[in-house]
C-alpha positions in Angstrom: 0.0 0.0 0.0 1.4 3.4 -0.9 0.8 6.6 0.9 0.8 9.9 -0.8 1.9 13.0 1.0 0.2 16.3 0.6 3.4 18.3 0.5 3.7 20.9 -2.2 5.5 19.7 -5.3 8.8 21.0 -6.4 8.7 23.6 -9.2 8.4 22.0 -12.6 11.1 22.2 -15.2 11.0 25.3 -17.4 8.7 25.1 -20.4 9.9 25.0 -23.9 10.5 28.4 -25.6 7.9 27.8 -28.3 5.0 28.1 -25.9 5.3 31.1 -23.6 3.8 30.7 -20.1 1.1 33.2 -19.1 2.1 35.2 -16.1 0.0 34.2 -13.1 -2.6 36.7 -11.8 -2.5 39.1 -14.8 -5.5 39.6 -17.1 -4.8 39.6 -20.8 -6.3 42.1 -23.1 -6.2 42.4 -26.8 -4.7 45.5 -28.2 -7.8 46.2 -30.3 -10.2 46.0 -27.4 -11.7 49.3 -26.4 -13.3 50.0 -23.1 -17.1 50.1 -23.1 -18.6 53.5 -23.9 -20.2 55.3 -21.0 -23.8 56.3 -21.7 -25.4 59.0 -19.7 -29.0 58.0 -19.0 -30.0 61.2 -17.3 -32.2 63.4 -19.4 -30.7 66.9 -19.0 -33.1 68.8 -21.2 -36.3 66.8 -20.4 -37.3 66.6 -24.1 -39.2 63.6 -25.6 -37.0 61.0 -27.2 -37.8 59.4 -30.5 -38.6 55.7 -30.1 -35.9 53.3 -31.3 -38.1 51.6 -33.8 -38.6 54.9 -35.7 -35.6 55.5 -37.9 -35.6 58.6 -40.1 -39.3 59.1 -39.6 -40.1 55.6 -40.9 -42.1 53.6 -38.4 -42.1 49.8 -38.6 -45.9 49.6 -38.8 -47.6 50.8 -42.0 -49.2 54.2 -41.7 -52.3 53.4 -43.7 -54.5 50.3 -42.9 -54.1 47.4 -45.3 -57.2 47.1 -47.6 -59.2 44.0 -47.2 -59.2 41.4 -50.0 -62.2 40.7 -52.1 -64.8 38.9 -49.9 -66.3 36.8 -52.7 -64.2 33.7 -52.1 -64.6 33.8 -48.4 -68.4 34.3 -48.7 -68.6 31.3 -51.0 -66.5 29.1 -48.7 -68.6 30.0 -45.6 -71.9 29.5 -47.3 -70.8 26.1 -48.7 -69.4 25.0 -45.3 -72.7 26.2 -43.6 -74.8 24.0 -46.0 -72.4 21.1 -45.4 -73.0 21.6 -41.6 -76.7 21.6 -42.1 -76.4 18.3 -44.1 -74.3 16.8 -41.4 -71.2 16.5 -43.5 -69.1 18.9 -41.6 -68.7 20.0 -38.0 -69.8 23.5 -37.0 -66.5 24.1 -35.2 -64.8 24.7 -38.5 -66.8 27.9 -39.0 -66.1 29.5 -35.6 -63.4 31.8 -36.9 -65.5 33.2 -39.8 -69.0 33.7 -38.2 -70.3 35.6 -35.2 -71.3 33.7 -32.1 -75.0 34.1 -32.9 -74.7 32.5 -36.3 -72.5 29.8 -34.8 -75.1 28.9 -32.2 -77.9 28.9 -34.8 -76.0 26.6 -37.1 -75.1 24.3 -34.2 -78.7 24.0 -33.2 -79.9 23.3 -36.7 -77.1 20.7 -37.2 -78.2 18.9 -34.1 -81.8 18.8 -35.4 -80.6 17.3 -38.7 -78.4 14.7 -36.9 -81.2 13.7 -34.5 -83.8 13.1 -37.3 -84.3 9.5 -38.3 -83.1 8.7 -41.8 -80.1 11.0 -41.5 -77.8 8.2 -42.5 -79.5 8.1 -45.9 -78.1 11.4 -46.9 -77.0 11.8 -50.5 -73.3 11.8 -51.4 -73.5 14.7 -53.8 -71.0 17.5 -53.1 -72.2 21.0 -52.4 -71.4 23.3 -55.2 -71.8 27.0 -55.7 -73.6 27.9 -58.8 -73.5 31.7 -58.6 -72.4 34.3 -56.2 -73.0 38.0 -56.3 -71.1 40.2 -53.9 -71.7 43.9 -53.5 -69.5 46.1 -51.3 -71.5 48.7 -49.4 -68.4 50.5 -48.1 -64.8 49.8 -47.3 -65.7 47.4 -44.5 -69.2 46.1 -45.4 -70.3 43.7 -48.1 -73.5 41.8 -48.9 -73.8 38.7 -51.0 -76.4 36.4 -52.6 -75.3 32.8 -53.3 -77.0 30.0 -55.2 -76.0 26.6 -53.9 -76.6 23.3 -55.5 -77.1 20.8 -52.7 -77.4 17.6 -54.7 -81.1 17.0 -54.9 -82.1 20.7 -54.5 -81.0 24.2 -55.2 -80.9 26.7 -52.3 -80.5 30.4 -52.1 -78.4 32.0 -49.4 -77.8 35.6 -48.3 -74.9 36.8 -46.3 -73.7 40.1 -44.8 -69.9 40.4 -44.2 -68.2 43.1 -42.1 -64.6 43.8 -41.4 -63.5 42.8 -37.9 -59.9 43.0 -36.8 -58.6 43.2 -40.3 -60.6 40.2 -41.7 -64.0 39.5 -43.1 -66.6 38.0 -40.8 -70.1 36.8 -41.6 -72.5 38.7 -39.3 -75.8 37.7 -41.0 -76.6 34.4 -42.8 -79.9 33.2 -44.3 -80.1 29.9 -46.0 -83.3 28.8 -47.8 
């Protein structure tokens, strides 16, 4: 069994000349390093400062609101999906983003009635197609539409009113015949 002593070791032999030893206890600093700039945070003249995101009087956000796209395609998609909800082919949850809560509740109630009726399983497999859609904009943020929908065995008429809410079109009134 060997015992080791905790006595300090003798100084090591000098290192080779190709790798200089760093002096102990001294911080090294590159020649190109500069000391950090001192910033005075006290506002001496109490004048309002320009926000950092404004550079050369160009804010990041656009100054004018972005115009809304044409509501025709959205109106056709919402009416088609609503008819599919009424047929029981689609869940009403898929329309939550595009309709108001009142329309959502009405569609959910009518869809439950359709699902609960006997003979619902005998529904036709014809797809719902849009025959014609007429959209008229009543202003920058309001549009009304009439849509003719082919529901397999019958043709339905639908009317919708769309309004701009938070930068997107939303159906606020929907009548399906």
